[in-house]
C-alpha positions in Angstrom: 27.3 8.6 -20.4 27.2 8.9 -24.5 23.9 9.2 -26.5 24.8 5.6 -27.7 25.2 4.2 -23.8 22.0 5.3 -23.6 19.3 2.4 -22.2 16.1 1.7 -20.3 16.1 0.7 -17.2 12.9 -0.8 -14.8 11.5 0.9 -12.2 9.6 -1.5 -10.0 6.5 -0.5 -7.7 5.4 -3.3 -4.8 2.3 -4.0 -4.5 0.3 -1.7 -1.7 0.0 -4.5 0.7 2.4 -7.9 0.8 3.9 -9.5 3.5 7.8 -8.5 3.2 9.2 -12.2 4.5 7.1 -13.5 1.6 7.4 -11.0 -0.9 11.4 -10.6 -0.6 11.9 -14.0 -2.9 9.5 -12.5 -5.7 11.6 -9.7 -5.4 15.0 -10.9 -5.7 14.0 -12.8 -8.9 12.7 -10.1 -10.2 15.6 -7.8 -9.8 18.3 -11.0 -10.7 15.5 -11.3 -13.9 16.4 -8.1 -15.4 18.3 -4.0 -15.4 16.4 -2.4 -12.9 17.4 0.8 -11.6 15.3 1.6 -8.3 12.6 -0.6 -6.7 10.1 1.6 -4.8 8.3 0.5 -1.9 4.9 1.5 -1.9 2.6 -0.1 0.7 -0.8 1.8 1.6 -2.6 2.5 4.9 -0.3 0.7 7.6 1.4 1.4 10.9 4.9 2.5 11.4 5.9 -1.2 12.4 4.7 -2.6 9.7 6.3 0.1 7.2 9.5 -0.5 9.6 9.5 -4.3 9.3 9.1 -4.3 5.3 12.5 -1.5 5.1 14.4 -3.6 6.9 13.3 -7.1 5.1 13.2 -5.2 1.5 15.6 -2.8 1.9 18.8 -5.4 1.6 17.3 -7.4 -1.2 17.8 -4.1 -2.9 20.7 -2.5 -1.9 22.8 -6.3 -2.3 21.5 -5.9 -6.1 22.7 -2.7 -6.5 19.4 -1.1 -6.7 18.0 2.0 -5.7 15.6 1.6 -3.0 12.6 4.1 -2.8 10.2 5.2 -0.3 7.1 7.0 -1.4 5.7 7.7 2.2 5.6 10.7 4.6 9.1 12.6 5.0 10.0 11.8 8.3 10.6 7.9 6.6 13.5 9.4 4.6 15.2 10.3 7.8 14.2 7.5 10.1 15.7 5.3 7.2 19.0 7.7 6.4 18.2 8.1 3.0 21.3 9.4 1.7 20.7 11.2 -2.0 18.1 14.5 -1.3 15.7 15.2 -4.0 17.0 17.5 -5.8 20.0 15.2 -6.9 20.3 14.1 -10.6 18.1 11.0 -11.6 18.2 9.3 -15.2 14.2 9.0 -14.9 11.6 11.0 -13.5 12.0 12.6 -10.6 9.1 11.5 -7.6 6.2 13.5 -7.2 7.3 16.9 -4.7 7.2 15.8 -0.6 8.4 11.9 -1.9 11.9 10.8 -1.2 14.4 8.8 -2.9 17.7 7.5 -2.8 20.0 4.5 -2.3 19.5 3.6 1.9 
C-alpha cells in the first residue's frame, strides 16, 4: 500500500450484553454501511455456552463480508474458535492488549 492509498477503516466493538440472533441483523447492517476492518466480540460476564452461541452466530456475519472477527476473551477461546492469526502478526491498527487474541476466524 502506498501512502496515497492509506485510508481510515472502522473497528467495531459489540455491546457488552446482546442476544446474538437479534444482534446479527444490526451487525450486518453496520458492516454493509461502511468500510469495516474488524468486529470485536466483547461480551461481559457470560458463561461458555453463551459465548459459543454468540461466536457461532456472529462470526459468519463478519466473515461473509471479509471482516476480521476478534475475540477479547480468555486465550482458551482463541484455540477453541480456531483463530488463524497470531497476536504478533502485523496489523494496520493498534494491537489488542497483551493476553488478547485476534484474527480472522
